[in-house]
BAVEX-498193 format. One record per residue (C-alpha): residue in three letters; x, y, z; residue number from 1. Coordinates in pm, 1 decimal. Each point is the difference from the previous one (the first is absolute). Last residue first. Layout:
% residues N
PT code       xx       yy       zz pos
PT  ALA        X        Y        Z NUM
...
//
This chain:
% residues 381
PT code       xx       yy       zz pos
PT  VAL   2158.3   1682.0   2303.8 381
PT  ARG   -206.6    255.0    259.7 380
PT  VAL   -330.6    -57.1    220.8 379
PT  LYS   -123.6    213.0    316.5 378
PT  ARG   -158.7   -108.3    282.5 377
PT  ARG   -174.9    184.5    277.2 376
PT  ARG   -370.2   -169.9    -65.7 375
PT  GLY   -337.0    115.0     36.0 374
PT  ALA   -113.6   -137.6   -325.3 373
PT  ALA     11.4    314.4   -222.4 372
PT  ASP    387.2     38.0    106.4 371
PT  GLU    147.7    117.7    338.7 370
PT  ARG    236.2    215.3     34.8 369
PT  THR    403.0    -64.5    171.4 368
PT  GLY     86.9   -318.3   -167.5 367
PT  PRO     63.0   -349.5     90.1 366
PT  GLU    140.6   -197.0   -264.0 365
PT  ALA   -136.6   -190.2   -362.0 364
PT  THR    205.3   -141.2   -282.4 363
PT  ALA    -45.9    -67.6   -331.4 362
PT  ARG    175.2   -194.7   -277.0 361
PT  GLY    -40.7   -265.7    265.4 360
PT  SER   -257.3   -156.2   -249.5 359
PT  ALA   -277.9     -7.1    297.4 358
PT  GLU     99.9    376.2     25.5 357
PT  LEU    -24.9     54.9   -320.2 356
PT  ARG   -364.7   -194.6    -54.6 355
PT  ARG   -116.1    193.2    280.2 354
PT  LEU    106.1    338.4   -151.0 353
PT  ALA   -195.2   -106.5   -292.4 352
PT  GLU   -332.6    -80.5    160.6 351
PT  ARG     12.6    339.1    145.8 350
PT  ILE     55.2    152.7   -343.6 349
PT  ALA   -310.0   -232.7   -146.3 348
PT  GLN   -265.7     93.5    269.2 347
PT  ALA    111.2    386.9     -5.8 346
PT  ARG    -63.4     -4.3   -380.9 345
PT  GLY    275.6    144.8   -219.6 344
PT  GLN    318.3    288.0    -23.2 343
PT  ALA    180.9    -38.9    259.8 342
PT  LEU    140.9    304.5    245.7 341
PT  GLU   -343.4     30.3    191.9 340
PT  GLU    -54.9   -367.0     36.4 339
PT  VAL    375.9    -19.6    122.7 338
PT  GLU    -28.2    262.5    205.8 337
PT  ARG   -307.7   -141.6    174.2 336
PT  GLN    220.4   -346.5     44.1 335
PT  ILE    273.7    179.4    174.0 334
PT  LEU    303.3     84.7   -173.6 333
PT  GLY    347.8   -116.8     53.6 332
PT  ASP    347.2    176.8     36.6 331
PT  PRO    107.3    -89.3   -360.3 330
PT  HIS   -303.9    221.4   -131.3 329
PT  ALA     79.4    -27.0   -393.6 328
PT  GLU     56.0   -376.0      8.2 327
PT  LEU   -347.1    -33.3    198.6 326
PT  VAL   -198.4    190.9   -261.9 325
PT  ALA    203.6   -244.7   -303.9 324
PT  GLU   -149.3   -320.9    204.9 323
PT  VAL   -352.3    164.3     14.7 322
PT  GLU     26.3     70.9   -373.1 321
PT  PRO    141.9   -338.7   -107.3 320
PT  MET   -237.3   -201.7    217.0 319
PT  ALA   -339.6    189.1    -75.3 318
PT  ALA    -43.7   -249.5   -331.2 317
PT  LEU     40.9   -314.5    260.0 316
PT  ALA   -236.2    124.1    217.6 315
PT  ASN   -324.3     76.2   -301.2 314
PT  ILE    112.4   -350.3    -51.6 313
PT  ASP    -81.0   -123.7    375.6 312
PT  ALA   -401.1   -120.1   -144.3 311
PT  LEU    211.3   -201.6   -225.5 310
PT  THR    118.8   -236.0    233.1 309
PT  GLY    313.5    -34.1    188.8 308
PT  ALA    280.0   -201.9     72.8 307
PT  GLU    326.2     95.8   -225.1 306
PT  THR    145.5   -201.1   -291.7 305
PT  VAL    327.9     68.0   -195.1 304
PT  LEU     14.5   -185.6   -339.2 303
PT  ARG    375.9     20.3   -132.0 302
PT  ALA    200.7     43.2   -300.6 301
PT  THR    356.0     -7.7   -104.5 300
PT  GLY    208.6    105.2   -279.2 299
PT  ALA    276.3    174.7    203.2 298
PT  GLU     14.4    296.7   -183.7 297
PT  GLU   -402.4     -3.8    -62.9 296
PT  ASP    -69.0    -62.9    418.0 295
PT  VAL   -345.4    -41.3    -41.1 294
PT  GLU   -270.2    -50.6    332.7 293
PT  LEU   -361.7    -44.3    -73.3 292
PT  SER   -277.8     67.3    212.4 291
PT  VAL   -255.3   -232.6    219.8 290
PT  THR   -266.8     68.6    207.6 289
PT  PHE   -170.6   -200.0    233.6 288
PT  PRO   -350.3   -173.5     84.7 287
PT  GLU    -26.7   -262.4    302.1 286
PT  PRO     55.8   -355.2    -78.7 285
PT  PRO   -302.6   -182.2   -193.8 284
PT  PRO   -177.4   -263.0    150.9 283
PT  ALA    -25.9   -353.9   -197.4 282
PT  GLU   -250.6   -184.9   -244.9 281
PT  ARG    -96.5    278.3   -210.9 280
PT  HIS    321.3    210.4     33.9 279
PT  GLU     14.7    405.8    -16.4 278
PT  VAL    296.2    290.7      9.0 277
PT  THR     27.9    310.8      7.6 276
PT  VAL    304.2    218.5   -104.4 275
PT  GLY     39.6    352.0    -16.3 274
PT  VAL    238.5    129.4   -242.7 273
PT  GLN    258.4    270.4    160.7 272
PT  ARG    198.5    261.9   -225.6 271
PT  VAL   -340.6    232.4     97.1 270
PT  GLY    -56.3    288.5   -230.1 269
PT  PRO   -345.8   -103.6   -161.8 268
PT  ARG    -68.2   -318.8    256.6 267
PT  THR     12.3   -343.2   -151.4 266
PT  GLU   -186.0   -317.9    102.3 265
PT  PHE    126.6   -386.0    -84.8 264
PT  TYR   -233.8   -285.2     84.2 263
PT  LEU    110.9   -372.7     70.6 262
PT  GLY   -236.2   -265.4    -23.6 261
PT  SER      5.7   -366.7     62.3 260
PT  ASP   -242.6   -252.5    -80.1 259
PT  LEU   -122.3    194.2   -294.0 258
PT  LEU   -258.8    -59.0   -276.7 257
PT  ALA   -264.1    144.7    138.0 256
PT  HIS    135.7    349.9     -4.2 255
PT  PHE    101.8    -96.2   -369.2 254
PT  ASP   -362.1    -67.2    -51.6 253
PT  SER   -109.7    358.5     99.0 252
PT  THR     64.3     79.9   -384.2 251
PT  GLY    266.1    281.0    -99.9 250
PT  ARG    280.5    184.0    227.1 249
PT  LEU     41.6   -165.3    350.5 248
PT  ARG   -201.2    287.8    157.9 247
PT  GLN   -256.9   -292.5    182.8 246
PT  GLY    332.8   -180.0    136.3 245
PT  LEU     49.1    353.8    227.4 244
PT  ARG   -313.1     -8.5    152.8 243
PT  THR   -208.9    305.1    -61.6 242
PT  LYS   -142.7    318.3    173.2 241
PT  PRO   -211.8    178.3   -213.1 240
PT  GLY    123.3    273.0   -227.4 239
PT  ASP     74.3    352.4     35.1 238
PT  ALA    369.1    -60.9     47.7 237
PT  ARG      4.3   -237.1   -301.5 236
PT  ALA    238.8   -295.9     63.3 235
PT  LYS    261.1    -13.5   -257.3 234
PT  GLY    -54.2   -328.6   -263.6 233
PT  MET    188.7   -311.3     93.7 232
PT  HIS    234.1   -143.1   -236.6 231
PT  HIS     98.7   -392.2    -23.3 230
PT  VAL    335.3   -221.6     95.2 229
PT  VAL    -93.7   -377.0    -29.9 228
PT  LEU    175.2   -212.6    240.8 227
PT  ILE    -65.4   -348.6    -48.8 226
PT  GLY     99.6   -275.7    285.4 225
PT  CYS     79.7   -333.5   -131.4 224
PT  GLY   -201.8   -327.9     60.1 223
PT  HIS     28.7    -81.6   -402.3 222
PT  GLU   -342.9    -36.8    -67.9 221
PT  ALA   -199.2    186.0    267.4 220
PT  GLN    248.8    297.2    -56.8 219
PT  LEU    -44.2     -8.6   -394.6 218
PT  ARG   -356.4    -68.1      1.9 217
PT  ARG    -57.4    354.0    240.2 216
PT  ILE    178.7    186.2   -285.7 215
PT  PHE   -167.3   -181.4   -300.4 214
PT  ARG   -340.3    109.2    188.0 213
PT  LEU    116.4    330.7     29.9 212
PT  VAL     69.7    -17.7   -350.7 211
PT  PRO   -315.3   -188.1    -96.6 210
PT  ARG   -234.3    245.4    209.6 209
PT  MET    133.4    309.1   -156.9 208
PT  GLU   -216.7     48.7   -306.5 207
PT  ARG   -271.5   -117.6    229.2 206
PT  ALA     71.7    247.0    293.3 205
PT  ARG    -22.7    299.8   -211.7 204
PT  ASP    228.2    295.3    112.6 203
PT  GLU    332.7   -132.0    -67.0 202
PT  ASP    -89.8    -54.2   -391.3 201
PT  ALA    249.8   -255.2   -109.9 200
PT  SER    297.7     20.4   -198.8 199
PT  HIS    201.9   -207.5    221.9 198
PT  MET    361.6     35.9    177.1 197
PT  ARG     71.2    361.5      8.5 196
PT  VAL   -239.9     68.8    251.8 195
PT  LEU     69.8   -271.6    224.8 194
PT  PRO    320.5    185.9    111.3 193
PT  ASP    245.3   -188.5     71.8 192
PT  LEU   -128.7   -344.2     42.0 191
PT  ILE    168.3   -158.5    299.9 190
PT  VAL     85.0   -346.1    -12.5 189
PT  LEU     82.5   -153.5    391.9 188
PT  ARG    106.8   -367.1    108.8 187
PT  PRO    147.2    -78.7   -328.4 186
PT  SER     -4.8   -348.6   -177.4 185
PT  LEU    260.6    123.2   -218.4 184
PT  ARG   -143.2   -243.6   -316.5 183
PT  GLY   -347.9      2.0     41.5 182
PT  ILE     -3.3    362.2     60.1 181
PT  GLU    185.6     91.6   -341.3 180
PT  ALA   -216.7   -235.4   -165.3 179
PT  VAL   -332.9    162.6    179.5 178
PT  LEU    110.6    305.3   -130.3 177
PT  SER     54.8    -72.8   -313.2 176
PT  ALA   -313.2   -223.1    -78.8 175
PT  GLN   -198.2    349.3    187.1 174
PT  GLY    186.4    234.5   -291.4 173
PT  ALA   -100.3   -220.0   -308.0 172
PT  HIS   -336.7    -65.6    135.3 171
PT  ASP    -73.2    376.7     36.4 170
PT  ASP   -186.2    156.7    296.0 169
PT  LEU    313.6     39.7    203.7 168
PT  LEU    206.6    102.3   -219.0 167
PT  VAL    389.9      9.3     26.9 166
PT  GLY    176.5    262.3   -233.9 165
PT  ALA    389.1   -143.4    122.8 164
PT  GLN     47.7    372.0    103.0 163
PT  SER    223.5   -144.4    300.5 162
PT  ALA    -38.0   -324.2    148.1 161
PT  ILE    247.0    -41.9    309.6 160
PT  HIS     75.6   -271.3    203.0 159
PT  LEU    107.1     55.6    360.6 158
PT  GLU    119.5   -378.1    128.4 157
PT  ALA    390.2     43.4   -141.6 156
PT  LEU    -19.8    342.5    124.2 155
PT  GLY    424.8     10.7     80.3 154
PT  SER    125.0    252.2   -263.9 153
PT  PRO   -220.8    234.6    179.0 152
PT  ASP    246.3     -9.6    335.0 151
PT  LEU   -221.7     60.2    312.8 150
PT  GLY     39.5    229.3    294.4 149
PT  HIS   -341.2     94.5    -15.3 148
PT  GLY     42.7    331.3   -202.6 147
PT  ARG    211.3   -197.6   -253.7 146
PT  ALA   -267.6   -177.4    -67.5 145
PT  LEU   -300.0    252.4    -50.7 144
PT  TRP    260.9    215.1   -209.2 143
PT  ARG    103.5   -311.7   -203.2 142
PT  ILE   -399.2    -71.1    -68.5 141
PT  ARG    -88.0    361.8   -129.2 140
PT  ARG    321.3    -10.5   -201.1 139
PT  ALA   -176.0   -238.1   -164.2 138
PT  TYR   -369.5    122.1    -32.4 137
PT  ASP    189.9    291.3   -157.5 136
PT  ALA    205.9   -152.0   -272.3 135
PT  SER   -332.4   -212.7    -41.8 134
PT  ARG   -181.0    276.5    -84.6 133
PT  SER   -334.7     30.7    218.4 132
PT  GLU   -335.8   -107.6    -14.1 131
PT  GLU     46.1   -384.3    -96.8 130
PT  GLN     78.7   -212.1    295.2 129
PT  VAL    -27.6   -351.8     46.9 128
PT  ILE    197.1    -68.5    332.7 127
PT  LEU     22.0   -397.5     44.0 126
PT  VAL    128.5    -53.7    401.1 125
PT  GLN    174.8   -373.3     77.8 124
PT  GLY    -10.8    -65.7    355.0 123
PT  ARG     35.9     93.3    364.1 122
PT  LYS   -154.1    -42.7    269.7 121
PT  THR   -177.8    240.2    295.6 120
PT  PRO     81.2    338.7   -154.5 119
PT  ALA     88.3    254.7    283.3 118
PT  PHE   -209.4    363.3     44.3 117
PT  GLY    163.9    307.2     24.1 116
PT  LEU   -119.3     90.1   -339.6 115
PT  CYS    167.4   -264.4   -112.2 114
PT  SER    264.3   -252.1    149.4 113
PT  VAL    255.7   -162.7   -144.7 112
PT  GLY    -45.4   -397.5   -101.3 111
PT  THR    145.3     28.6   -375.6 110
PT  ALA   -262.1   -120.8   -205.6 109
PT  ILE   -274.5     84.5    227.5 108
PT  ALA    116.1    304.0    129.8 107
PT  LEU     83.3    180.0   -369.6 106
PT  GLY   -313.1    -82.1   -146.6 105
PT  MET   -166.6    193.8    291.9 104
PT  SER    250.4    267.8    -79.5 103
PT  ALA    -87.0    -18.7   -394.1 102
PT  ALA   -389.6     72.5    106.6 101
PT  VAL    117.9    270.4    245.9 100
PT  TRP    199.3    201.3   -310.2  99
PT  SER   -264.6   -117.1   -210.3  98
PT  LYS   -276.2    150.2    227.6  97
PT  LEU    219.5    305.9     97.7  96
PT  SER   -366.3    303.2     -7.2  95
PT  LYS    130.9     78.7   -367.9  94
PT  PRO   -376.3    -48.0   -115.1  93
PT  GLU   -233.7    -70.4    278.8  92
PT  GLY     -6.8   -322.5    183.3  91
PT  GLY    -79.6   -363.9    -12.5  90
PT  LEU    202.4   -346.1     88.6  89
PT  ILE   -237.0   -249.9    -61.4  88
PT  ALA     65.3   -343.7    166.3  87
PT  VAL   -108.3   -345.1   -127.1  86
PT  ALA    154.8   -173.2    309.8  85
PT  GLN    164.0   -299.1      4.5  84
PT  ALA    133.2    102.4    339.2  83
PT  LEU   -121.2    317.7     83.0  82
PT  LEU    223.6    293.8     10.7  81
PT  LEU     49.3    293.1    240.0  80
PT  GLN    -66.2   -160.6    336.2  79
PT  ASP    336.8   -211.7    -51.0  78
PT  ILE     72.8     23.1   -377.2  77
PT  ASP    -87.3   -325.2   -168.3  76
PT  TYR   -241.9    -97.8    284.6  75
PT  GLU   -181.2   -252.6    109.1  74
PT  VAL   -306.2      6.7    287.9  73
PT  GLU     32.3   -332.8    215.0  72
PT  ASP   -231.0   -313.1    -48.6  71
PT  GLN    210.7    -93.8   -315.7  70
PT  ASP     41.1   -402.0    149.0  69
PT  ALA   -335.3    -62.3      7.0  68
PT  THR    -59.5     83.9   -392.3  67
PT  ALA   -151.6   -304.9    -75.0  66
PT  ALA   -114.8    -69.0    245.6  65
PT  LEU   -293.8    277.5     13.9  64
PT  PHE   -106.0   -143.6   -310.0  63
PT  GLU    -90.7   -341.1    130.5  62
PT  PRO   -145.5    112.6    301.3  61
PT  ALA   -227.7    256.0   -175.5  60
PT  PRO   -130.7   -277.7   -261.0  59
PT  ARG    124.9     49.3   -369.2  58
PT  SER   -187.4    181.8   -264.7  57
PT  LEU    -30.9     57.6   -333.5  56
PT  ARG     21.3   -408.1    -91.3  55
PT  PRO    -50.3    -91.1   -408.8  54
PT  GLU   -331.7   -112.2   -131.0  53
PT  ARG    204.0   -145.4   -242.0  52
PT  ASN   -289.0    -11.9   -299.0  51
PT  SER    -59.2    355.5     67.2  50
PT  VAL   -198.9    281.2   -186.1  49
PT  PRO   -123.6    303.9    175.7  48
PT  ALA   -270.1    193.7   -245.5  47
PT  PRO    193.2    258.8   -212.0  46
PT  ARG      6.0    369.4    116.7  45
PT  GLU   -192.2    226.5   -139.2  44
PT  LYS    125.2    353.0   -176.1  43
PT  ASP   -270.3    -28.1   -267.5  42
PT  SER    236.7    119.8   -296.1  41
PT  GLY    243.6   -273.6    132.8  40
PT  TRP    207.5   -121.5    314.7  39
PT  PRO    340.5    113.2    -97.3  38
PT  VAL    170.0   -166.0    278.8  37
PT  ASP    273.0    152.2    252.4  36
PT  VAL    187.7   -239.4    151.0  35
PT  LEU      5.8    -31.7    369.5  34
PT  PRO   -336.0     98.7    109.7  33
PT  GLY    -60.1    347.1    175.7  32
PT  MET    239.7    223.9    160.8  31
PT  GLY   -167.8     13.7    355.5  30
PT  ASP    277.8   -226.9    185.4  29
PT  GLU   -253.4   -243.0    115.2  28
PT  ASP   -136.3    -29.6   -310.3  27
PT  SER    -55.2   -378.4    -89.4  26
PT  GLN      2.3   -238.7   -327.7  25
PT  LEU   -201.4   -267.6    -10.4  24
PT  ALA   -267.8     82.5   -221.4  23
PT  THR    228.9    173.3   -265.1  22
PT  LEU    226.0   -287.8     36.5  21
PT  ALA   -255.0   -255.1    -80.2  20
PT  ALA   -112.5    220.3   -304.3  19
PT  LEU    318.6      0.8   -121.3  18
PT  GLU    144.2   -353.3     42.1  17
PT  GLU   -305.7    -80.4   -195.5  16
PT  ASP     33.8    230.4   -267.7  15
PT  SER    369.4    -79.9    -12.8  14
PT  LEU    257.5    210.3    136.5  13
PT  PRO    313.2     62.4   -231.2  12
PT  ASP    317.4   -119.8    171.8  11
PT  ASP    173.0    186.6    235.7  10
PT  GLY    420.1     63.2    -23.7   9
PT  PRO    -61.8    365.7      4.0   8
PT  TYR   -287.7    122.0    221.0   7
PT  LEU   -312.2    217.6   -129.8   6
PT  PRO    -84.5   -355.9   -201.2   5
PT  ARG   -130.2     66.0   -353.3   4
PT  VAL   -427.7    -94.5     38.0   3
PT  THR   -137.4   -279.4   -209.2   2
PT  MET   -367.7     -5.8   -115.3   1
//
């Protein structure tokens, strides 16, 4: 029996090689063996056979010495994306996932910042996008570039495969992607979105395993980062609290796969999107929010970040109305009066006031009446 290789360029495995491989493979990433094997109707694995007795392990001193010069955690984008990581950018639909993915590619290709974080090194970037019209995606890249003050005609290190029909569970698609990565030697490959690049059932781990294994092998054999854009299910208000990575759509193998994860959450009526980051080998930055600012007349786009957690989202929603109440009362109001005039929860209104003051959009000054905290102060814009 021979088995067709999963990865382009591999020779079919003989019975002996297959059996030896099966016996020796580890499963440290929880994804199963490297090659999916039809074991037959009895589902039994063949007995290990090997005449070469290959060496599976190395003594710890030898193993550690091989990477002694890599004793510090390396990033492709400081705090945001680990170097040579398999990363997933997950979020609900229309949560700026593709905008941020494009911005990350632009950062590594040109050296500009992304979401306030600086790239550590520049390099070639390959974006494979299968969701937007090519004209729409090109406009997005041009606007982001101009938003950073860059000339779009000078993005020589950014390479885009748009609507090329690349399928990661098809050998022709795998071969074309491997060939392009070999040609460019990119520092980062962006796959946007994953759902358009395979025909497997994402809820079935066995069907997704070859796709996820192929992604991991791309990263390992080519020494590049792989950033996958993927969808995330909505949180259930009446359900148990779960880690954001566990809300990635489909099998839990998605969460097990990643080295870096960026998760995007939205709230109805709120322009800002909450961003949470996690890394396998490093502490994450503090959560923050991001919003998109577009100037259609100038043809520019910017991703604007603000410190804060998803718990602040109600305050963000209350800020426009609180600001409007203050504008309608130019002489200023004490906190209790703002709470009475603005719609919403008192806690959210108080946090909105604090944020307006911190940002300089509102100021506090001495007043003649006491607020709920016993302070004689009023706030005005």
